[in-house]
Structures are given as C-alpha cells and as structure tokens.
Backbone as a printed PyTorch tensor [residue, N CA C, xyz], in Angstrom:
tensor([[[ -5.2910, -97.9970, -13.8760],
         [ -5.6530, -97.8810, -15.2540],
         [ -7.0090, -97.1960, -15.3860]],

        [[ -7.1960, -96.4480, -16.4190],
         [ -8.4110, -95.6730, -16.6210],
         [ -9.5090, -96.5120, -17.2470]],

        [[-10.7670, -96.1910, -16.9180],
         [-11.9130, -96.8640, -17.5260],
         [-12.1640, -96.3710, -18.9430]],

        [[-11.5480, -95.2920, -19.3270],
         [-11.7690, -94.6960, -20.6420],
         [-10.6920, -95.1530, -21.5960]],

        [[-11.0880, -95.5110, -22.8130],
         [-10.0700, -95.9240, -23.7850],
         [ -9.1830, -94.7420, -24.1380]],

        [[ -7.9020, -95.0240, -24.2530],
         [ -6.9880, -93.9400, -24.6220],
         [ -6.5430, -94.1360, -26.0600]],

        [[ -7.0030, -93.2490, -26.8810],
         [ -6.5650, -93.2570, -28.2770],
         [ -6.4840, -91.8220, -28.7470]],

        [[ -5.5090, -91.5580, -29.5720],
         [ -5.3850, -90.1850, -30.0580],
         [ -6.5800, -89.8170, -30.9340]],

        [[ -7.0380, -88.6060, -30.7630],
         [ -8.1640, -88.1250, -31.5720],
         [ -7.6930, -87.9180, -33.0030]],

        [[ -8.5060, -88.3420, -33.9170],
         [ -8.1410, -88.1390, -35.3160],
         [ -8.3910, -86.6850, -35.7000]],

        [[ -7.8280, -86.2810, -36.8140],
         [ -8.0000, -84.9040, -37.2880],
         [ -9.4590, -84.6110, -37.5730]],

        [[-10.2100, -85.6540, -37.9210],
         [-11.6190, -85.4470, -38.2420],
         [-12.4300, -85.1080, -36.9930]],

        [[-12.0640, -85.6630, -35.8380],
         [-12.8540, -85.4130, -34.6380],
         [-12.3160, -84.2600, -33.8060]],

        [[-11.0760, -83.8640, -34.0400],
         [-10.5240, -82.8160, -33.1930],
         [-10.8400, -81.4110, -33.6780]],

        [[-11.2160, -81.2540, -34.9040],
         [-11.5650, -79.9310, -35.4070],
         [-12.8460, -80.0080, -36.2090]],

        [[-13.5090, -78.8950, -36.2790],
         [-14.7250, -78.7960, -37.0740],
         [-14.3430, -78.1480, -38.3900]],

        [[-14.7460, -78.7260, -39.4770],
         [-14.3480, -78.1960, -40.7710],
         [-15.1400, -76.9470, -41.1100]],

        [[-14.6190, -76.1830, -42.0690],
         [-15.2960, -74.9520, -42.4540],
         [-16.6390, -75.2270, -43.1120]],

        [[-16.8350, -76.4260, -43.6950],
         [-18.1370, -76.7500, -44.2770],
         [-19.2070, -76.8560, -43.1930]],

        [[-18.8120, -77.2140, -41.9790],
         [-19.7560, -77.3610, -40.8840],
         [-20.0750, -76.0300, -40.2120]],

        [[-19.2960, -75.0100, -40.5050],
         [-19.5250, -73.7030, -39.8700],
         [-20.8210, -73.1210, -40.4340]],

        [[-21.7710, -72.7980, -39.5730],
         [-23.0500, -72.2870, -40.0860],
         [-22.9210, -70.8640, -40.6310]],

        [[-23.8430, -70.5160, -41.4790],
         [-23.8690, -69.1860, -42.0600],
         [-24.0240, -68.0900, -41.0110]],

        [[-24.6570, -68.4230, -39.8980],
         [-24.8320, -67.4060, -38.8600],
         [-23.4980, -67.0250, -38.2230]],

        [[-22.6050, -67.9920, -38.0710],
         [-21.2740, -67.6860, -37.5350],
         [-20.4870, -66.8740, -38.5550]],

        [[-20.5500, -67.2830, -39.8250],
         [-19.8670, -66.5090, -40.8690],
         [-20.4550, -65.1020, -40.9680]],

        [[-21.7670, -65.0080, -40.8640],
         [-22.4180, -63.6980, -40.9040],
         [-22.0000, -62.8250, -39.7410]],

        [[-21.9090, -63.4260, -38.5480],
         [-21.4670, -62.6800, -37.3660],
         [-20.0280, -62.2030, -37.5560]],

        [[-19.1780, -63.0780, -38.0880],
         [-17.7870, -62.7050, -38.3420],
         [-17.7230, -61.4900, -39.2670]],

        [[-18.4510, -61.5420, -40.3730],
         [-18.4250, -60.4330, -41.3400],
         [-19.0710, -59.1730, -40.7690]],

        [[-20.0740, -59.3320, -39.9260],
         [-20.6920, -58.1590, -39.2880],
         [-19.7040, -57.4760, -38.3420]],

        [[-18.9670, -58.2730, -37.5740],
         [-17.9620, -57.6930, -36.6810],
         [-16.8150, -57.0760, -37.4860]],

        [[-16.4580, -57.7120, -38.5780],
         [-15.4280, -57.1390, -39.4510],
         [-15.9050, -55.8040, -40.0240]],

        [[-17.1560, -55.7520, -40.4760],
         [-17.7180, -54.5000, -41.0050],
         [-17.7570, -53.4280, -39.9190]],

        [[-18.1210, -53.8150, -38.7080],
         [-18.1480, -52.8580, -37.6040],
         [-16.7570, -52.2910, -37.3500]],

        [[-15.7480, -53.1470, -37.4150],
         [-14.3690, -52.6910, -37.2040],
         [-13.9320, -51.7110, -38.2890]],

        [[-14.2340, -52.0390, -39.5370],
         [-13.8450, -51.1690, -40.6530],
         [-14.5980, -49.8430, -40.5880]],

        [[-15.8880, -49.9070, -40.3040],
         [-16.6850, -48.6760, -40.2040],
         [-16.2080, -47.8320, -39.0250]],

        [[-15.8530, -48.4860, -37.9190],
         [-15.3250, -47.7640, -36.7670],
         [-14.0200, -47.0490, -37.0880]],

        [[-13.1590, -47.7150, -37.8490],
         [-11.9170, -47.0680, -38.2830],
         [-12.2100, -45.8910, -39.1990]],

        [[-13.1670, -46.0730, -40.0900],
         [-13.5650, -44.9890, -40.9880],
         [-14.0710, -43.7990, -40.1840]],

        [[-14.8230, -44.0740, -39.1430],
         [-15.3230, -43.0110, -38.2730],
         [-14.1710, -42.2550, -37.6130]],

        [[-13.1610, -42.9950, -37.1720],
         [-11.9950, -42.3600, -36.5680],
         [-11.2330, -41.4970, -37.5590]],

        [[-11.1200, -41.9640, -38.7890],
         [-10.4230, -41.1910, -39.8210],
         [-11.2380, -39.9490, -40.1980]],

        [[-12.5520, -40.0930, -40.2460],
         [-13.4090, -38.9560, -40.5920],
         [-13.3830, -37.8700, -39.5180]],

        [[-12.9610, -38.2290, -38.3200],
         [-12.8590, -37.2230, -37.2530],
         [-11.8550, -36.1400, -37.6260]],

        [[-10.8280, -36.5070, -38.3920],
         [ -9.8600, -35.4990, -38.8300],
         [-10.5220, -34.4480, -39.7060]],

        [[-11.5380, -34.8440, -40.4570],
         [-12.2500, -33.8930, -41.3130],
         [-13.0800, -32.9170, -40.4970]],

        [[-13.4280, -33.3050, -39.2860],
         [-14.2560, -32.4250, -38.4480],
         [-13.4190, -31.6510, -37.4290]],

        [[-12.1320, -31.5530, -37.6670],
         [-11.2630, -30.8640, -36.7160],
         [-11.6580, -29.3930, -36.5580]],

        [[-12.0460, -28.7390, -37.6520],
         [-12.4380, -27.3300, -37.5700],
         [-13.6320, -27.1410, -36.6350]],

        [[-14.6080, -28.0400, -36.7180],
         [-15.7740, -27.9550, -35.8480],
         [-15.3740, -28.1810, -34.3900]],

        [[-14.4440, -29.0870, -34.1680],
         [-13.9760, -29.3470, -32.8190],
         [-13.2000, -28.1450, -32.2640]],

        [[-12.3930, -27.5280, -33.1090],
         [-11.6640, -26.3230, -32.6970],
         [-12.6500, -25.2220, -32.3250]],

        [[-13.6820, -25.0390, -33.1280],
         [-14.6820, -24.0110, -32.8550],
         [-15.4320, -24.3010, -31.5480]],

        [[-15.7860, -25.5500, -31.3240],
         [-16.4730, -25.9220, -30.0830],
         [-15.5720, -25.6910, -28.8740]],

        [[-14.3020, -26.0140, -29.0190],
         [-13.3500, -25.7700, -27.9310],
         [-13.1810, -24.2840, -27.6840]],

        [[-13.1390, -23.5140, -28.7510],
         [-13.0270, -22.0610, -28.6370],
         [-14.2390, -21.4970, -27.8890]],

        [[-15.4390, -21.9470, -28.2260],
         [-16.6620, -21.4830, -27.5500],
         [-16.6700, -21.8880, -26.0820]],

        [[-16.2490, -23.1100, -25.7920],
         [-16.1790, -23.5670, -24.3980],
         [-15.1510, -22.7490, -23.6240]],

        [[-14.0770, -22.3720, -24.3000],
         [-13.0320, -21.5580, -23.6840],
         [-13.5970, -20.1930, -23.2790]],

        [[-14.3880, -19.6100, -24.1580],
         [-14.9880, -18.3030, -23.8610],
         [-15.9850, -18.3990, -22.7120]],

        [[-16.8140, -19.4310, -22.7260],
         [-17.8580, -19.5790, -21.7130],
         [-17.3050, -19.9180, -20.3440]],

        [[-16.2170, -20.6420, -20.3040],
         [-15.6640, -21.0480, -19.0090],
         [-14.8040, -19.9680, -18.3680]],

        [[-14.4070, -19.0010, -19.1470],
         [-13.5830, -17.9290, -18.6060],
         [-12.1010, -18.2290, -18.6040]],

        [[-11.7150, -19.4250, -19.0360],
         [-10.2840, -19.7290, -19.1230],
         [ -9.7170, -19.0570, -20.3600]],

        [[ -8.4470, -18.8260, -20.3670],
         [ -7.8230, -18.1090, -21.4720],
         [ -6.8000, -18.9980, -22.1800]],

        [[ -7.3000, -19.9470, -22.9440],
         [ -6.4010, -20.7700, -23.7400],
         [ -6.0040, -20.0020, -24.9940]],

        [[ -4.7830, -20.1890, -25.4180],
         [ -4.3380, -19.5540, -26.6630],
         [ -4.8620, -20.3670, -27.8400]],

        [[ -4.8020, -19.7880, -29.0260],
         [ -5.2270, -20.4990, -30.2340],
         [ -4.3990, -21.7590, -30.4440]],

        [[ -3.1170, -21.6850, -30.1390],
         [ -2.2550, -22.8660, -30.2770],
         [ -2.6840, -23.9720, -29.3180]],

        [[ -3.0460, -23.5900, -28.0950],
         [ -3.4970, -24.5810, -27.1230],
         [ -4.8240, -25.2000, -27.5390]],

        [[ -5.7120, -24.3880, -28.0890],
         [ -6.9990, -24.9000, -28.5760],
         [ -6.7730, -25.8750, -29.7210]],

        [[ -5.8830, -25.5290, -30.6340],
         [ -5.5670, -26.4040, -31.7690],
         [ -4.9380, -27.7130, -31.2830]],

        [[ -4.0320, -27.6200, -30.3170],
         [ -3.4040, -28.8170, -29.7580],
         [ -4.4240, -29.7030, -29.0490]],

        [[ -5.3410, -29.0910, -28.3250],
         [ -6.3750, -29.8600, -27.6240],
         [ -7.2580, -30.6040, -28.6180]],

        [[ -7.6400, -29.9380, -29.7040],
         [ -8.4680, -30.5820, -30.7210],
         [ -7.7150, -31.7380, -31.3760]],

        [[ -6.4470, -31.5200, -31.6850],
         [ -5.6390, -32.5870, -32.2850],
         [ -5.4970, -33.7550, -31.3280]],

        [[ -5.2710, -33.4620, -30.0600],
         [ -5.1340, -34.5050, -29.0480],
         [ -6.4150, -35.3380, -28.9530]],

        [[ -7.5540, -34.6840, -28.9230],
         [ -8.8390, -35.3870, -28.8220],
         [ -9.0470, -36.2930, -30.0400]],

        [[ -8.7180, -35.8010, -31.2180],
         [ -8.8870, -36.5940, -32.4360],
         [ -7.9470, -37.7970, -32.4350]],

        [[ -6.7050, -37.5830, -32.0280],
         [ -5.7430, -38.6880, -31.9900],
         [ -6.1700, -39.7480, -30.9820]],

        [[ -6.6240, -39.3180, -29.8190],
         [ -7.1080, -40.2750, -28.8150],
         [ -8.2980, -41.0590, -29.3720]],

        [[ -9.2040, -40.3750, -30.0400],
         [-10.3430, -41.0560, -30.6620],
         [ -9.9040, -42.0710, -31.7000]],

        [[ -8.9140, -41.7320, -32.4840],
         [ -8.4070, -42.6430, -33.5070],
         [ -7.7160, -43.8480, -32.8660]],

        [[ -6.9690, -43.6190, -31.8100],
         [ -6.3140, -44.7230, -31.1020],
         [ -7.3650, -45.6780, -30.5300]],

        [[ -8.4070, -45.1280, -29.9610],
         [ -9.4880, -45.9630, -29.4210],
         [-10.1700, -46.7310, -30.5530]],

        [[-10.3990, -46.0820, -31.6900],
         [-11.0210, -46.7520, -32.8380],
         [-10.1490, -47.9020, -33.3310]],

        [[ -8.8530, -47.6910, -33.4030],
         [ -7.9330, -48.7490, -33.8440],
         [ -7.9320, -49.8980, -32.8340]],

        [[ -7.9010, -49.5700, -31.5470],
         [ -7.9060, -50.6080, -30.5070],
         [ -9.1800, -51.4470, -30.5870]],

        [[-10.3310, -50.7800, -30.7180],
         [-11.5890, -51.5160, -30.8380],
         [-11.6060, -52.3660, -32.1030]],

        [[-11.0970, -51.8340, -33.2030],
         [-11.0720, -52.5880, -34.4610],
         [-10.2150, -53.8410, -34.3210]],

        [[ -9.0550, -53.7060, -33.7080],
         [ -8.1880, -54.8660, -33.5230],
         [ -8.8210, -55.8980, -32.5960]],

        [[ -9.4710, -55.4250, -31.5400],
         [-10.1540, -56.3530, -30.6370],
         [-11.2920, -57.0830, -31.3550]],

        [[-12.0850, -56.3250, -32.1230],
         [-13.1620, -56.9560, -32.8790],
         [-12.6130, -57.9990, -33.8350]],

        [[-11.5270, -57.6940, -34.5160],
         [-10.9450, -58.6490, -35.4650],
         [-10.4370, -59.9090, -34.7580]],

        [[ -9.7290, -59.7240, -33.6610],
         [ -9.2030, -60.8580, -32.9070],
         [-10.3330, -61.7450, -32.4010]],

        [[-11.2960, -61.1340, -31.7270],
         [-12.3620, -61.9220, -31.1300],
         [-13.3300, -62.4760, -32.1740]],

        [[-13.5110, -61.7880, -33.2910],
         [-14.3500, -62.3270, -34.3660],
         [-13.7060, -63.5730, -34.9660]],

        [[-12.3860, -63.5610, -35.1000],
         [-11.6890, -64.7460, -35.6070],
         [-11.8340, -65.9150, -34.6220]],

        [[-11.7510, -65.6230, -33.3340],
         [-11.9320, -66.6680, -32.3240],
         [-13.3760, -67.1680, -32.3020]],

        [[-14.3340, -66.2660, -32.5150],
         [-15.7350, -66.6790, -32.6070],
         [-15.9230, -67.6140, -33.7990]],

        [[-15.3210, -67.2600, -34.8950],
         [-15.4220, -68.0890, -36.1000],
         [-14.8370, -69.4750, -35.8730]],

        [[-13.8590, -69.5600, -34.9780],
         [-13.2680, -70.8510, -34.6250],
         [-14.1070, -71.6050, -33.5910]],

        [[-15.2080, -70.9770, -33.1460],
         [-16.1260, -71.6550, -32.2390],
         [-15.8790, -71.4260, -30.7710]],

        [[-15.2160, -70.3550, -30.4180],
         [-14.9130, -70.0630, -29.0120],
         [-16.0480, -69.2630, -28.3740]],

        [[-16.6860, -69.8400, -27.3630],
         [-17.7980, -69.1830, -26.6840],
         [-17.3340, -67.9220, -25.9540]],

        [[-16.1500, -67.9590, -25.3440],
         [-15.6510, -66.8070, -24.6100],
         [-15.5060, -65.6010, -25.5270]],

        [[-15.1710, -65.8380, -26.8030],
         [-15.0410, -64.7300, -27.7570],
         [-16.4110, -64.1080, -28.0220]],

        [[-17.4230, -64.9320, -28.0900],
         [-18.7870, -64.4260, -28.2860],
         [-19.1990, -63.5440, -27.1230]],

        [[-18.8460, -63.9510, -25.9220],
         [-19.1890, -63.1620, -24.7320],
         [-18.4260, -61.8420, -24.7330]],

        [[-17.1360, -61.8930, -25.0450],
         [-16.3330, -60.6700, -25.0850],
         [-16.8660, -59.7140, -26.1570]],

        [[-17.2170, -60.2400, -27.3240],
         [-17.7740, -59.3980, -28.3920],
         [-19.1010, -58.7740, -27.9560]],

        [[-19.8860, -59.5010, -27.2050],
         [-21.1460, -58.9560, -26.6920],
         [-20.8770, -57.7990, -25.7360]],

        [[-19.8900, -57.9690, -24.8630],
         [-19.5410, -56.9040, -23.9190],
         [-18.9970, -55.6870, -24.6680]],

        [[-18.1080, -55.9030, -25.6330],
         [-17.5680, -54.7820, -26.4160],
         [-18.6730, -54.0470, -27.1680]],

        [[-19.6210, -54.8000, -27.7140],
         [-20.7390, -54.1840, -28.4260],
         [-21.6040, -53.3790, -27.4660]],

        [[-21.8320, -53.9120, -26.2770],
         [-22.6090, -53.1750, -25.2710],
         [-21.9010, -51.8810, -24.8890]],

        [[-20.5860, -51.9370, -24.7250],
         [-19.8230, -50.7190, -24.4130],
         [-19.9110, -49.7060, -25.5550]],

        [[-19.8410, -50.2070, -26.7800],
         [-19.9510, -49.3250, -27.9400],
         [-21.3470, -48.7010, -28.0070]],

        [[-22.3590, -49.4840, -27.7040],
         [-23.7310, -48.9860, -27.7020],
         [-23.9200, -47.9260, -26.6270]],

        [[-23.3800, -48.1710, -25.4570],
         [-23.4640, -47.1830, -24.3730],
         [-22.7480, -45.8990, -24.7590]],

        [[-21.6080, -46.0290, -25.4310],
         [-20.8420, -44.8300, -25.7970],
         [-21.5940, -43.9550, -26.7930]],

        [[-22.3710, -44.5650, -27.7010],
         [-23.1130, -43.7100, -28.6410],
         [-24.3540, -43.1060, -28.0000]],

        [[-24.8440, -43.7320, -26.9480],
         [-26.0020, -43.1810, -26.2510],
         [-25.6110, -41.9150, -25.4960]],

        [[-24.4240, -41.9310, -24.8900],
         [-24.0090, -40.8300, -24.0400],
         [-23.0750, -39.8290, -24.7140]],

        [[-22.8860, -39.9280, -26.0100],
         [-22.0190, -38.9630, -26.6910],
         [-22.6180, -38.5870, -28.0370]],

        [[-22.1110, -37.5090, -28.5600],
         [-22.5260, -37.0940, -29.8980],
         [-21.8600, -38.0190, -30.8940]],

        [[-22.6100, -38.4780, -31.8620],
         [-22.0580, -39.4090, -32.8240],
         [-22.5520, -39.0800, -34.2160]],

        [[-21.9470, -39.7180, -35.1890],
         [-22.3240, -39.5220, -36.5810],
         [-23.0470, -40.7610, -37.0860]],

        [[-23.5730, -40.6680, -38.2750],
         [-24.2460, -41.8120, -38.8880],
         [-23.2730, -42.9750, -39.0540]],

        [[-22.0060, -42.6720, -39.2910],
         [-20.9950, -43.7180, -39.4390],
         [-20.8430, -44.4820, -38.1180]],

        [[-20.8670, -43.7760, -37.0090],
         [-20.7920, -44.4190, -35.7030],
         [-21.9910, -45.3130, -35.4420]],

        [[-23.1560, -44.8410, -35.8240],
         [-24.3670, -45.6480, -35.6530],
         [-24.3210, -46.9010, -36.5260]],

        [[-23.7890, -46.7730, -37.7360],
         [-23.6730, -47.9360, -38.6220],
         [-22.7150, -48.9770, -38.0460]],

        [[-21.6460, -48.5080, -37.4290],
         [-20.6870, -49.4160, -36.8040],
         [-21.3490, -50.2070, -35.6790]],

        [[-22.1150, -49.5180, -34.8430],
         [-22.8080, -50.1880, -33.7470],
         [-23.8690, -51.1410, -34.2910]],

        [[-24.5850, -50.7260, -35.3220],
         [-25.6040, -51.5890, -35.9180],
         [-24.9840, -52.8890, -36.4340]],

        [[-23.8510, -52.7790, -37.1060],
         [-23.1750, -53.9790, -37.6090],
         [-22.7690, -54.8930, -36.4510]],

        [[-22.2610, -54.3090, -35.3760],
         [-21.8520, -55.1100, -34.2160],
         [-23.0560, -55.7800, -33.5590]],

        [[-24.1640, -55.0640, -33.4510],
         [-25.3780, -55.6510, -32.8590],
         [-25.8670, -56.8180, -33.7220]],

        [[-25.8200, -56.6570, -35.0210],
         [-26.1940, -57.7550, -35.9290],
         [-25.2740, -58.9510, -35.6900]],

        [[-23.9790, -58.6850, -35.5260],
         [-23.0320, -59.7570, -35.2420],
         [-23.3630, -60.4870, -33.9550]],

        [[-23.7320, -59.7360, -32.9110],
         [-24.0840, -60.3600, -31.6320],
         [-25.3290, -61.2220, -31.8020]],

        [[-26.3420, -60.6790, -32.4590],
         [-27.5860, -61.4330, -32.6480],
         [-27.3130, -62.7230, -33.4230]],

        [[-26.5490, -62.6270, -34.5070],
         [-26.2360, -63.8170, -35.3010],
         [-25.4310, -64.8380, -34.4970]],

        [[-24.5810, -64.3660, -33.6130],
         [-23.7470, -65.2970, -32.8550],
         [-24.5180, -66.0410, -31.7700]],

        [[-25.7320, -65.5990, -31.4690],
         [-26.5400, -66.2730, -30.4530],
         [-27.7350, -67.0270, -31.0380]],

        [[-27.7860, -67.2040, -32.3460],
         [-28.8730, -67.9830, -32.9430],
         [-28.6390, -69.4730, -32.6940]],

        [[-29.6580, -70.2690, -32.9300],
         [-29.5670, -71.7130, -32.6670],
         [-28.4240, -72.3860, -33.4440]],

        [[-28.2550, -72.1150, -34.7620],
         [-27.1380, -72.7650, -35.4640],
         [-25.7720, -72.3700, -34.8820]],

        [[-25.6510, -71.1330, -34.4540],
         [-24.3950, -70.6860, -33.8470],
         [-24.1640, -71.3910, -32.5210]],

        [[-25.2090, -71.5100, -31.7170],
         [-25.0890, -72.2180, -30.4420],
         [-24.6730, -73.6700, -30.6520]],

        [[-25.2730, -74.3250, -31.6330],
         [-24.9280, -75.7150, -31.9330],
         [-23.4770, -75.8350, -32.3860]],

        [[-23.0370, -74.9130, -33.2070],
         [-21.6530, -74.9280, -33.6980],
         [-20.6670, -74.7410, -32.5530]],

        [[-20.9400, -73.7950, -31.6840],
         [-20.0410, -73.5330, -30.5570],
         [-20.0220, -74.7190, -29.6100]],

        [[-21.1700, -75.3260, -29.3810],
         [-21.2290, -76.5290, -28.5430],
         [-20.4460, -77.6700, -29.1840]],

        [[-20.5980, -77.8370, -30.4990],
         [-19.8880, -78.9090, -31.2060],
         [-18.3770, -78.7100, -31.1770]],

        [[-17.9180, -77.4730, -31.3100],
         [-16.4720, -77.2510, -31.2660],
         [-15.9270, -77.4380, -29.8590]],

        [[-16.7430, -77.1460, -28.8570],
         [-16.3210, -77.3560, -27.4750],
         [-16.1530, -78.8590, -27.2100]],

        [[-17.0800, -79.6660, -27.7120],
         [-17.0180, -81.1160, -27.5290],
         [-15.8430, -81.6900, -28.3210]],

        [[-15.5920, -81.1540, -29.5100],
         [-14.5200, -81.6870, -30.3610],
         [-13.1320, -81.3870, -29.8100]],

        [[-13.0170, -80.3640, -28.9900],
         [-11.6950, -80.0220, -28.4350],
         [-11.4050, -80.9290, -27.3470]]])
C-alpha cells in the first residue's frame, strides 16, 4: 500500500483557470499570434516584389555567364516566392500551435518558441528583409521576453504542479 493518499484530483486542482493566467502569458500569446500574422503578410507581399526578383535573377544570370531563358527566370522567381510562402505558412502554424500550448502553461512550448524566434532572428540577420519581416521578429522577441517574466514563470510552474 502507498504512503500517499489516493484520491481523484478535483477539477479545481487539476487545471488552472483563465482568471489565473497572468497578463504576461496572454501578452506573449498575442505577440506570437501577431508575429505569425505579420509573417504571413510578409510572405504574401513577396508576390508583389516578383518583378524585382525576376530582375535580380536576370542580372545574376548575366553575371554568371549561364544562359537561362526568360521562362526559366520567371519560373525560378515563382518557385522562390512559393517556397518562401510555404515557409511563412509553416512558421505561422508552428507559432500558433506552440503559442496555444504556452498559453496552457507548457514550458516545452516556451522553449520551442524561443528556438523558433532565434532561428527567425538569425534568418533576418543573414538575408535581405523588409520592414514587415523585422516587425514579425520584433513581435516574436516581445513574446519570448514576456514568456520568461516572473509572472509567466510562476504560472508555468503552477500548471506543472497542477497536472
């Protein structure tokens, strides 16, 4: 027989109510949501810059000495934009999934969001980006900072104990 009393946990002790969720966790959730939406907007805006991408590809084609046709240059630009949009959608979905888990008090989600934000930050450092891309990263960084404040730490610890 166990030294610990066995009784089913009541609904009050097994979950943390939304009233107990600190504003920093809610703020982090909304910051990650904003980052996801802005990131998607950035991916959609890439279609507007297709002409610039075609021109850059055309110039690179001339400088490298390869002889791509205009159709191949157009296809390459479209391919690059589509790949960028797919990556933007994937990141947005990941941010949404993990932000929801963070809001539920999952520490692992906070860590994953921190890693994703770091990857996003690295990507803007090493590539050409727009103001929209910078805003997306800024929102994600704000989300990371909010998720590591003292009230957020207490909330995540409390949900871990309640489970």
